[in-house]
DOVOBA-261351 format. One record per residue (C-alpha): residue number from 1; residue in one letter; y negated, x, z negated. Coordinates in pm, 1 decimal. Layout:
// DOVOBA-261351
   i aa       yy       xx       zz
 NUM  A        Y        X        Z
...
// end
This chain:
// DOVOBA-261351
   i aa       yy       xx       zz
   1  X -25896.0   1178.6  11707.6
   2  X -26224.9   1090.2  11535.2
   3  X -26097.9   1210.3  11196.2
   4  X -26067.1   1560.1  11348.1
   5  X -26379.9   1547.7  11567.3
   6  X -26631.5   1491.8  11287.1
   7  X -26512.7   1777.8  11058.7
   8  X -26486.8   2010.1  11361.9
   9  X -26845.4   1931.9  11461.3
  10  X -26956.4   1999.2  11103.7
  11  X -26789.9   2341.9  11101.5
  12  X -26937.4   2443.1  11439.5
  13  X -27285.7   2330.0  11341.0
  14  X -27277.9   2513.6  11008.1
  15  X -27158.7   2831.3  11180.5
  16  X -27445.3   2816.2  11430.3
  17  X -27699.9   2757.5  11155.5
  18  X -27567.3   3053.6  10958.5
  19  X -27577.6   3279.3  11266.5
  20  X -27928.3   3190.9  11387.3
  21  X -28155.8   3486.2  11466.2
  22  X -28450.9   3564.6  11245.1
  23  X -28695.9   3453.3  11513.7
  24  X -28534.4   3113.3  11562.1
  25  X -28767.2   2813.7  11551.0
  26  X -28676.8   2592.4  11253.7
  27  X -28823.9   2271.4  11119.4
  28  X -28751.6   2028.7  10837.6
  29  X -28740.0   1662.7  10941.8
  30  X -28762.2   1343.9  10736.1
  31  X -28667.2   1013.6  10895.6
  32  X -28632.9    653.5  10781.4
  33  X -28385.6    467.2  11000.4
  34  X -28303.8     95.9  11005.8
  35  X -27943.0     71.7  11127.1
  36  X -27764.0   -229.0  11280.0
  37  X -27394.8   -238.5  11358.6
  38  X -27082.1   -438.2  11428.6
  39  X -26797.6   -376.6  11183.6
  40  X -26436.1   -475.4  11253.5
  41  X -26192.7   -459.4  10961.6
  42  X -25820.1   -516.7  10914.6
  43  X -25682.6   -604.8  10572.2
  44  X -25312.4   -548.7  10511.7
  45  X -25119.4   -663.4  10205.8
  46  X -24759.5   -574.8  10126.3
  47  X -24566.6   -739.6   9842.1
  48  X -24249.2   -573.8   9715.5
  49  X -24035.8   -772.1   9470.7
  50  X -23677.5   -885.5   9415.7
  51  X -23531.3   -608.3   9629.3
  52  X -23736.5   -693.4   9941.0
  53  X -24089.8   -682.3  10080.5
  54  X -24324.5   -879.9  10304.1
  55  X -24646.1   -772.0  10473.0
  56  X -24938.9   -955.3  10628.5
  57  X -25234.0   -807.9  10819.7
  58  X -25540.7   -995.0  10944.9
  59  X -25869.0   -890.1  11104.4
  60  X -26230.4  -1000.8  11079.0
  61  X -26563.2   -870.2  11204.2
  62  X -26933.1   -915.8  11156.9
  63  X -27279.8   -764.0  11175.3
  64  X -27405.8   -503.1  10929.6
  65  X -27755.3   -384.7  10838.4
  66  X -27873.7    -87.1  10636.5
  67  X -28176.1    132.6  10574.8
  68  X -28107.2    506.6  10582.1
  69  X -28352.8    773.8  10460.7
  70  X -28255.6   1127.7  10560.3
  71  X -28372.4   1487.6  10531.7
  72  X -28256.2   1755.5  10772.4
  73  X -28307.3   2102.0  10915.5
  74  X -28310.0   2171.4  11288.5
  75  X -28324.9   2517.4  11443.4
  76  X -28297.3   2663.8  11793.0
  77  X -28020.0   2918.0  11842.7
  78  X -27884.5   3100.1  12148.1
  79  X -28185.6   3018.7  12365.1
  80  X -28211.7   2648.0  12432.5
  81  X -27928.9   2534.2  12201.0
  82  X -28036.6   2319.4  11907.1
  83  X -27835.7   2296.8  11582.2
  84  X -27908.0   2079.9  11281.9
  85  X -27781.2   1980.5  10938.4
  86  X -27876.7   1651.4  10775.9
  87  X -27827.0   1465.9  10447.3
  88  X -27878.4   1090.9  10424.6
  89  X -27874.4    795.5  10191.8
  90  X -27746.9    450.6  10292.1
  91  X -27888.9    129.4  10144.9
  92  X -27661.8   -144.9  10277.4
  93  X -27760.7   -507.2  10327.1
  94  X -27600.1   -791.1  10133.2
  95  X -27379.7   -912.0  10417.2
  96  X -27000.7   -881.6  10401.4
  97  X -26696.8   -913.1  10626.4
  98  X -26474.0  -1209.8  10534.2
  99  X -26122.2  -1294.5  10650.5
 100  X -25824.3  -1517.7  10575.9
 101  X -25484.1  -1385.1  10467.4
 102  X -25192.6  -1512.5  10675.8
 103  X -24904.4  -1610.1  10443.3
 104  X -24535.4  -1528.9  10490.8
 105  X -24376.7  -1861.0  10383.9
 106  X -24012.7  -1755.4  10368.3
 107  X -23936.8  -1882.3  10019.5
 108  X -23881.3  -1529.4   9887.2
 109  X -24014.9  -1367.9   9566.6
 110  X -24196.6  -1113.7   9784.4
 111  X -24384.9  -1366.6   9999.4
 112  X -24751.3  -1293.9  10074.5
 113  X -24951.3  -1594.8   9957.9
 114  X -25239.0  -1745.8  10157.7
 115  X -25589.4  -1654.3  10048.4
 116  X -25923.5  -1500.2  10136.2
 117  X -26041.7  -1139.2  10153.8
 118  X -26371.7   -962.2  10205.0
 119  X -26529.5   -618.5  10234.8
 120  X -26887.3   -525.7  10145.5
 121  X -27065.7   -191.6  10142.3
 122  X -27325.0   -143.3   9868.1
 123  X -27475.7    203.5   9916.3
 124  X -27371.3    550.8  10020.1
 125  X -27444.2    916.7  10082.9
 126  X -27365.3   1118.0  10392.9
 127  X -27399.4   1443.7  10577.6
 128  X -27387.9   1526.3  10946.8
 129  X -27447.6   1809.2  11190.8
 130  X -27589.2   1790.9  11541.4
 131  X -27579.0   2007.2  11852.4
 132  X -27823.3   1956.4  12136.8
 133  X -27996.5   2106.7  12437.5
 134  X -28363.2   2071.9  12525.0
 135  X -28661.0   2263.0  12664.6
 136  X -28794.9   2525.4  12427.1
 137  X -29131.0   2354.6  12402.3
 138  X -29029.0   2013.2  12532.2
 139  X -29107.3   1689.1  12358.2
 140  X -28765.5   1528.0  12403.3
 141  X -28408.5   1644.7  12343.8
 142  X -28065.7   1486.5  12336.9
 143  X -27777.3   1580.6  12110.5
 144  X -27429.4   1494.0  11989.5
 145  X -27348.5   1465.1  11620.8
 146  X -27062.3   1416.1  11378.9
 147  X -27057.6   1334.2  11011.3
 148  X -26901.7   1167.6  10712.2
 149  X -27028.8    916.1  10458.2
 150  X -26915.7    830.5  10108.0
 151  X -26970.0    456.6  10068.9
 152  X -26955.2    269.7   9738.3
 153  X -26784.3    -49.4   9856.8
 154  X -26642.8   -371.3   9716.1
 155  X -26297.6   -488.9   9824.8
 156  X -26159.9   -833.7   9742.8
 157  X -25827.1  -1002.2   9813.1
 158  X -25702.4  -1337.0   9685.7
 159  X -25397.2  -1557.7   9685.8
 160  X -25297.2  -1916.8   9615.6
 161  X -24953.5  -1984.8   9465.7
 162  X -24796.0  -2243.0   9701.7
 163  X -24583.3  -2382.3   9419.2
 164  X -24861.7  -2449.8   9168.4
 165  X -25184.2  -2431.2   9370.3
 166  X -25320.9  -2175.2   9123.7
 167  X -25564.7  -1931.4   9284.4
 168  X -25627.0  -1570.5   9188.4
 169  X -25846.3  -1288.6   9313.9
 170  X -25851.6   -912.1   9276.3
 171  X -26194.7   -753.4   9330.8
 172  X -26246.2   -378.6   9301.7
 173  X -26517.1   -117.1   9354.3
 174  X -26374.5    172.4   9555.8
 175  X -26484.1    457.3   9780.3
 176  X -26482.2    422.2  10157.6
 177  X -26508.1    740.1  10370.1
 178  X -26612.7    659.7  10729.9
 179  X -26623.8    956.6  10967.9
 180  X -26844.0    923.2  11274.2
 181  X -26932.5   1076.0  11607.6
 182  X -27220.6    980.6  11832.7
 183  X -27510.7   1068.4  12058.2
 184  X -27881.6   1081.7  11984.8
 185  X -28220.8   1122.4  12147.0
 186  X -28530.2   1258.3  11970.7
 187  X -28875.4   1176.9  12108.8
 188  X -29145.0   1405.1  11967.8
 189  X -29449.8   1186.7  12011.3
 190  X -29734.9   1136.7  11765.4
 191  X -29465.3   1002.3  11533.2
 192  X -29110.0   1131.4  11549.5
 193  X -28873.6    870.8  11701.0
 194  X -28498.6    931.4  11674.4
 195  X -28243.7    701.8  11845.1
 196  X -27872.2    715.6  11761.0
 197  X -27556.3    541.3  11878.9
 198  X -27243.7    609.6  11671.3
 199  X -26879.8    509.4  11629.5
 200  X -26705.4    541.0  11293.1
 201  X -26365.4    477.7  11135.2
 202  X -26229.1    463.7  10781.1
 203  X -25904.3    381.5  10601.4
 204  X -25885.2    282.9  10233.8
 205  X -25548.0    225.6  10066.3
 206  X -25422.8    182.6   9710.4
 207  X -25127.5     42.1   9516.0
 208  X -25117.1   -190.8   9215.3
 209  X -24809.5   -226.8   8994.6
 210  X -24752.0   -536.7   8783.8
 211  X -24426.9   -639.0   8610.9
 212  X -24151.6   -665.4   8875.1
 213  X -24402.8   -661.7   9165.1
 214  X -24557.7   -381.2   9372.6
 215  X -24873.3   -462.2   9572.3
 216  X -24997.2   -231.2   9850.8
 217  X -25346.5   -295.4   9987.1
 218  X -25508.5   -145.5  10295.3
 219  X -25848.3   -183.2  10462.1
 220  X -25897.8    -20.7  10802.9
 221  X -26252.2    -42.2  10938.2
 222  X -26428.2     66.9  11256.1
 223  X -26792.7     22.0  11348.2
 224  X -27042.0     74.5  11628.7
 225  X -27396.7    130.6  11502.7
 226  X -27742.1    174.3  11652.6
 227  X -28028.8    320.9  11452.0
 228  X -28394.8    388.7  11521.6
 229  X -28536.5    655.3  11292.4
 230  X -28907.6    707.8  11238.4
 231  X -29055.2   1028.9  11098.9
 232  X -29409.4   1125.4  10992.7
 233  X -29655.2   1281.7  11239.1
 234  X -29566.8   1640.7  11326.2
// end
């Protein structure tokens, strides 16, 4: 359901921003947010050859770190309802998720060979909307948000020929599109402090054709992230 929830939240938030009254209180916010998370990924590999096919899927997980600058607009509409639109950059850490491919040793031309795989995000751009409720002049407000990121990511999958011991690897730069939903809390102190907890999912798939062999690759990823954003004095 998350793939529908994030776009729906975006549409609702944009509609509220467009319909805000002239007297609505609006402000532009800049925040710099270190983000830590736990990413779980599943890599699937299907080999089709010789009139048959075999598939193997394995999972791996690990910690992720990034630094996310963002710029957004927040405005009060319909009394105490808060709506916001935000654009962000994502500078990912150097860590990566690594796993081992389970082979299908059936002695067939379409066997999946053993090997290693990994997934690493490099950087990204994103947008999100938020909806919240808080006192008109209060210093703290909570909100829910939904968004989507375009990540520039590196995907790798390898294999070792059981007959010869020869190893090979395919490494590609591709787009990953995680959609997210979450909750947040903004503390308007001397410095703006913005806390967020989010859940995201993405699915990246592609096909490679080589003589007499069809290779289908898939990377499904889900993550839970926590970020603490800091903004300049108000």
